[in-house]
C-alpha positions, -999 to 999 in steps of 0.1 A, spaced: -310 721 -95 -295 756 -102 -277 756 -67 -262 724 -76 -250 735 -109 -234 766 -93 -216 745 -68 -180 739 -77 -173 700 -85 -155 682 -56 -119 675 -60 -105 645 -78 -123 624 -106 -153 651 -105 -129 677 -119 -132 681 -158 -95 679 -162 -89 647 -143 -95 623 -171 -69 629 -199 -67 599 -222 -69 612 -258 -81 580 -271 -113 579 -250 -143 589 -270 -177 578 -286 -161 558 -312 -140 534 -290 -168 532 -265 -192 522 -292 -169 495 -305 -169 478 -271 -206 486 -267 -212 467 -301 -195 436 -289 -216 437 -257 -247 443 -276 -241 408 -293 -226 391 -263 -249 401 -234 -282 390 -249 -265 356 -257 -254 354 -221 -289 361 -208 -305 336 -231 -282 308 -223 -285 317 -186 -323 316 -188 -321 282 -207 -299 269 -177 -327 280 -153 -352 262 -175 -331 230 -175 -336 227 -137 -373 221 -144 -382 246 -115 -421 242 -123 -418 208 -107 -414 221 -71 -391 236 -45 -366 206 -48 -358 218 -82 -363 257 -77 -342 278 -56 -363 308 -65 -400 301 -56 -409 336 -55 -398 341 -92 -436 349 -101 -438 365 -136 -399 361 -141 -406 325 -148 -430 332 -177 -411 315 -203 -405 281 -185 -411 250 -205 -405 212 -203 -368 208 -207 -361 184 -237 -339 153 -235 -329 159 -274 -302 165 -284 -285 147 -256 -256 174 -255 -280 204 -252 -271 215 -218 -234 209 -224 -237 232 -253 -259 260 -237 -240 261 -204 -206 258 -220 -214 289 -241 -229 308 -211 -197 302 -191 -170 305 -217 -185 336 -232 -189 352 -198 -153 348 -190 -143 358 -223 -162 391 -222 -145 402 -190 -119 424 -206 -145 438 -229 -167 448 -199 -136 462 -181 -127 482 -213 -162 496 -218 -164 506 -181 -128 524 -185 -140 541 -215 -173 558 -199 -159 563 -165 -159 601 -167 -198 598 -169 -198 581 -135 -182 613 -119 -201 638 -141 -209 670 -122 -236 680 -115 -251 646 -111 -284 655 -129 -295 686 -147 -330 674 -153 -355 645 -143 -347 627 -177 -310 629 -170 -314 616 -135 -334 587 -147 -307 578 -172 -282 581 -147 -301 558 -122 -304 532 -151 -267 537 -157 -260 528 -119 -282 496 -123 -264 488 -154 -229 491 -139 -239 476 -106 -256 448 -125 -228 440 -148 -203 439 -119 -227 417 -97 -233 393 -123 -198 388 -137 -184 386 -101 -209 361 -88 -205 340 -120 -170 338 -117 -170 329 -81 -192 302 -88 -171 288 -115 -144 285 -90 -166 269 -64 -158 298 -41 -192 304 -24 -189 334 -2 -224 347 -10 -248 361 15 -274 336 1 -279 310 -27 -258 318 -57 -287 303 -77 -311 329 -64 -289 358 -64 -277 353 -99 -313 347 -111 -327 379 -98 -295 400 -106 -296 389 -141 -332 403 -144 -320 437 -128 -292 438 -152 -311 431 -184 -337 455 -178 -311 482 -171 -292 469 -202 -323 472 -225 -330 507 -213 -294 519 -218 -292 502 -252 -325 519 -263 -312 553 -252 -277 550 -267 -283 529 -300 -286 560 -323 -256 576 -308 -236 543 -311 -245 540 -348 -235 577 -355 -201 571 -335 -193 538 -354 -199 555 -388 -176 585 -377 -144 565 -380 -133 536 -404 -121 506 -383 -94 496 -409 -80 532 -409 -79 532 -370 -62 498 -371 -33 515 -394 -30 545 -374 4 547 -353 12 564 -321 24 597 -338 -9 600 -359 -32 592 -329 -56 622 -326 -84 627 -299 -120 628 -313 -139 660 -318 -157 671 -285 -191 651 -280 -222 661 -262 -216 628 -237 -185 645 -224 -163 612 -232 -136 632 -249 -111 647 -225 -109 684 -223 -74 685 -209 -57 659 -230 -23 642 -224 -1 629 -250 -12 595 -263 9 566 -248 -10 540 -270 -33 540 -300 -67 529 -303 -54 500 -323 -33 491 -292 -63 494 -268 -84 470 -290 -55 446 -293 -49 444 -257 -86 437 -250 -91 412 -278 -58 396 -267 -70 394 -232 -104 378 -243 -86 354 -265 -62 342 -236 -92 338 -214 -109 318 -242 -78 295 -244 -75 289 -206 -113 284 -201 -131 266 -230 -111 234 -226 -134 225 -196 -165 226 -217 -149 210 -249 -131 183 -229 -106 158 -245 -70 170 -249 -82 206 -245 -91 200 -210 -55 205 -201 -55 240 -212 -84 249 -189 -60 265 -164 -89 286 -148 -111 255 -142 -108 241 -106 -123 208 -114 -93 184 -112 -79 188 -148 -63 154 -143 -89 132 -128 -71 100 -130 -73 71 -153 -95 40 -155 -133 36 -162 -140 62 -134 -113 86 -143 -136 115 -153 -145 147 -136 -167 152 -105 -179 182 -86 -180 170 -49 -165 138 -35 -186 115 -14 -165 126 17 -173 162 8 -210 157 10 -209 135 42 -217 102 25 -212 74 52 -197 43 36 -219 21 60 -250 35 41 -238 24 6 -225 -9 18 -239 -43 18 -269 -33 36 -278 -7 9 -312 -10 -7 -332 7 -34 -369 15 -27 -393 19 -53 -425 35 -46 -458 38 -66 -494 31 -61 -488 -4 -47 -467 -20 -21 -430 -6 -20 -405 -27 -38 -371 -31 -20 -342 -45 -40 -305 -52 -35 -278 -42 -59 -274 -78 -68 -312 -80 -78 -308 -49 -98 -279 -62 -117 -297 -95 -126 -324 -75 -143 -321 -66 -181 -295 -39 -184 -292 -10 -209 -265 12 -220 -264 48 -230 -233 70 -240 -239 105 -222 -218 133 -208 -220 151 -175 -223 189 -178 -227 213 -147 -236 248 -142 -201 258 -137 -194 252 -173 -174 221 -171 -183 188 -188 -170 154 -195 -168 135 -227 -195 109 -233 -192 79 -207 -208 47 -213 -233 39 -187 -251 6 -178 -282 0 -157 -319 0 -156 -342 23 -175 -361 47 -156 -391 36 -177 -387 1 -168 -386 10 -131 -418 31 -135 -435 2 -150 -422 -22 -122 -438 5 -97 -471 1 -114 -470 36 -132 -457 28 -167 -470 63 -179 -455 80 -149 -455 120 -152 -426 125 -125 -402 107 -103 -388 120 -69 -352 108 -67 -337 108 -33 -301 104 -21 -286 89 10 -265 120 14 -275 143 42 -305 166 33 -293 198 16 -296 215 -19 -300 188 -46 -299 159 -24 -331 152 -40 -345 161 -73 -380 156 -93 -376 145 -129 -402 150 -156 -422 124 -176 -402 131 -207 -370 124 -188 -382 92 -173 -394 77 -207 -363 86 -226 -347 53 -233 -314 68 -225 -324 77 -189 -310 53 -166 -305 44 -130 -268 36 -137 -250 8 -117 -219 6 -140 -198 30 -161 -173 22 -189 -174 -15 -180 -169 -11 -142 -188 -5 -111 -193 31 -103 -169 45 -79 -181 58 -46 -173 94 -57 -194 88 -90 -225 76 -70 -220 39 -59 -242 19 -56 -266 37 -80 -270 71 -96 -293 87 -121 -282 98 -155 -304 115 -178 -296 131 -212 -294 169 -215 -298 171 -177 -278 196 -155 -250 175 -136 -264 184 -102 -298 167 -112 -281 135 -121 -286 125 -84 -258 101 -69 -261 75 -41 -298 70 -49 -318 50 -24 -355 59 -32 -374 64 -63 -411 76 -59 -430 76 -92 -461 98 -96 -487 103 -121 
């Protein structure tokens, strides 16, 4: 360690005089850190709730992380009340994640000299802190980048987004907790060292660097200020506000959907009863029109003989209605649509299991992720859970799941299986 300390620092960012911004210091870093100290836990909790909403405890069809082990300790039966629950939690998760991007970048800018500190470590304790910092920075970059790529439906991951984002979140939150625990007292002292209102009134001519700090955030060879701390906060806050305006509309819906410029989900999905958003078209998932044509049949399996029903026979049965939205993991959602069809509870009784504990829903689409799903008993028995045949007074379009699809309150959109051809009810 002594030999490393005696070695001159490499050129470039490792040199003490390389970083010269006079506004960089503990106070500005702590302001950004305070925002993240509130925002990051909300992101983690809403992301964890999204994972629970897929009901991974029902098996591998729902669970893309079968080796989660203790990381799934908190899982519970996902409720169907209120019916807009998933729309709210995932909308908050995605919108807040996008809004925090400028804050994350600003926080990284404010502490970037620490990443190039020389020597890399002066003690075992400092080495541990720097390793946690590496996990923190790597984790936050990984989580935000993969999340944004998923929002844009740009799947270039070396594996399943679901699995990578899940494990990455746990690595990141562990590093975040360690880092916050180590820095909380320093952050509190730094925030108390300056008055926010005073800083917001300080002009460029009066902008002065902070006193030297033990963390080395204050530059030694300072340049003349080109902006104020007020300007830095305004730039970051303005960037977050702009991202909110061009993102939130995809979750809120209605007229605000036209403002969601960063949402790739056909902001103008057309008019008519089926004029609302979809994630993938029938053609995109390889639906053969012949398989959903006149020869299509619904199979209902239970303890007794299999029932095979045509769409005309299904339409002749007592129909029920439910007004429910579709909300997806990418953060987008639709307004409430009025669905008509058969209650899953009635179909369970028809199969001979009126108190069914689960149902396997299978689609005619080629096998792949989420072409089949398992629903819980509470989802089956909610009177708003339907095998939908019509929407908004018209037959389902092919892209919306014709001839039949599942619609369940508070269910992630991908688990509302389209093009259903088989229901297997189980105790």
